[in-house]
N, C-alpha and C positions, 0 to 999 in steps of 0.2 A: 504493500500500500504506500509506504514512504517512497519507494522507487517510482511508482506511478505518479505521485504528486510532484516529485522532483522533476520528472520528465515534463509534466505540464508546465511547471514554472520555467524550465529551460526553453520550452517551445514559446513561452511569452517573453523570452529574453531576460528573465530574472535569474541573476546568479546568486543572490543572497537576500534574505528577508529578516527584518527585526519586527516582531509582533507583540503587541501589548493589549491585553484584554481590559475592559472597564466594566464596573459593576454599578447597577442602580437598584437601590432598596434590597441589597443582598443577593441580587440575581445577575448573572452574566448578561450584559446588554449588547456587547459588540466588541470589535477589535479595531485597533489602529495599527497600520503597517508602514514600514519604510523599506523600499526595495532598492537593490543595487544591481546594476547590469553585470558587474564583475563579482566573483566570489569574495567573501570577506571572512577572514580568520577570526577577528575580534572587533566587535563594534565599540566605538568610543563611549565612555560612560556618560558624556554629555547628551548623546542620542537617547540613552536609556532614560535619563532624567527628563529630556524633552517630551518623550512619549508619555511618561507617567504624568507630567504636568498637564499636557493637552488632554489626556484621558480623564484626569480628575476634574478638569474644568468642564469637559464635555458632559461627563456624568452628572455634575452639579447642575448644569444648564438644562439638560434633558429632564432631570428630576423636578426642577422648578416648573418647566413647561407642563409636565404631567400633572403636577399639583394644581397649576392654574386651570388646566382643562377640567380636573375633578371639581374644583371650586366653582367654575363657570357652569358645569353641569348641575351641581347642587342648587346654585342660585336660579338656574332656569327652571328646575323642577319646583322649587319653592314658589316662584312666580306663577307657574301653571297651577299649582295647588291652591294658591291664594285666589287666583281668578276663578277657578272652577268651584271652589267651596263657597257656600252661602254664609259662612262665618266671617266676622270681622276680626282681624288679628292685631294685637297691640303688644309692644315690647318695651319694658322699662329697664334701662341700663343704669345700675347704681353708680358706677364709677364716673360716668359722664353726666349723670342726673338728667338723662333725656328719655322722653316718652315718644315712641314712634307708632304710627298706625298704618295698616294696610289700606290700599285704595278701597277695598270692599267696606272696611270699617267706616271710612270717611263718607262713602256713598250712603251707607246705612244710617248715619247720623246727620246727613244733609250737607256735608262739606264737599268742596271741590278737591281734586287731587292735590293741588298746590296750596291748599289752605291749611291752617293750624300752625301756630308757632310752637312746634313740637318741643323745642328745648325749654321753653318757659311755661308750658301748659301745666296747670294744676288740676289733676284729675278730681280733686275734691269738689270743684265747681260743676263737674259732670254728673255726679251721683246725687240722687234726690236726698234732701236733708233728713227725711224720715227713715231712709234706708242706710244712712251713712254709718251709724254706730254698729249695725249688724254686719255691714260689709267690712268695715275696719277690723271688727272682731274676728271675722272669718279669715282675713288675710293674716292677722297676727297669729292665730292658731296654726295656720299652715307654715308660716315662717319659723315657728317654734317647734315644728316637727310633730304636732299633735294630729294633723290630718295629712294624708298623702297628696291631696289636691284641694285647691280652693274652688268651691262651687257656690254659686249664689244666683238667686232670681231677684232682680231689683230694677229700679227705674233710673234712666239716664237722660240727661237733657239733650234734646235734638237742637240743631242749629236754629230751627224755627221757633224755639222756646217751649214747645210741648214736651211731655215726658214719654219716653219709650220704654217698654218693658223688655229686658234682655236676660238671657241665660248666660252667665259668665263662668268660665272655668280658667284657672291659671295654675302654673307650675313654677316653683322657684328653683333657681340654681344656687346651691351652696358650695363654696370651695372646700378644699381639704382642711382649712383652718376653721371651718364653721361659719365663715362670713357670707352674708347675703350678697350675691353678685348681680342677679338678673331675675326678672319676673316676666314670664311670657304667658299671654292669655288669649283666649278666643271668646267672642260674644256673638250671640244669635238673637236677632230681633223677634220677639214673640208677642208683640203688642196686639196684633189681630187675634191671636189665640186667646190672650187674656181678656180682650173685649168680648169675645164670643163666650168665654167661660162666665164672665160677669153677667152677660145678658141671659145666659141659660140659668144661672143661679137666681136672678131676679124673677125669671119666668116660673121657675120651680117654686120659689118662695110665694109668688102671687097665687099659683095654683093651690099650694098648701093652705094658704089663708082662706081661699075660696072654699076648699073642701071642709075646712074646720068650721066655717060659718054658715054654710047652707043648711036648710031644714030637712034635707033628704039624707037617708043613710047611704053611705058609699063604702063598698067593699071591693078591693082589688086582689086578684090572685095571679099566680104564675101560670105557665102552660099546663102544669099538673094539678091545677086547682088548689094549690096551697095558698092560704090567705097571707097577703103581704101587708095590707093596710086596712084599717077600720077608722072611719072618722067618728067623732063623739056621738053622733046620732045613731050610727050603726052599732056602736058599743052599747048604747042604751037599748036598742031593739033586740040585739042578740044576747046580751048579758055577758059577752066576752070583752075583755079589755085588750087594747092593742098589744 
């Protein structure tokens, strides 16, 4: 095999070769070669050093390019996830004291993409005063490690001034020294659902009051004829209490 390869090099007019391999992330990534038309008994040490220097520089550059591609891919996926999801995403960085929002979050709360002074925004102004104590308590418990995740249903101020109901979930990042570094959260607008639930409750409450006050006995059952409800008149007529 060596003779065959030597013959191939000779056919290419190569009398000697100095070859240096270079490694990226622990794996052989390629070779650098210096060829000589004439045979060489001993290569100069400066050529060895030159190949090692070039190989090290090339490996470092290729490793950086690979890392940049990975980061770009992650950012592209994050952008696609953010656009595809219906949740608004926010991120509080403790070190820089900045609060950033995804485009979906801004849209959900009535803001334009380029709006909000994120560096100076105080989230206390966004949460409804009646919900603030509960929300702060939930965040504090999560940061103290008492809950694996911060979860809350509360009201937040829309840019137009009205209050929107949101489901909020957040996860804190704590470093190895136990210091709070970052809080990343998602919020989903459930205002329409809340309004529907309140309307349904009022309707049910109104029906309940009507059933309690009419002069006729009312009995309701399930599909198997098991009694589920008796109004006061039906209780008096049957002798059975609810």
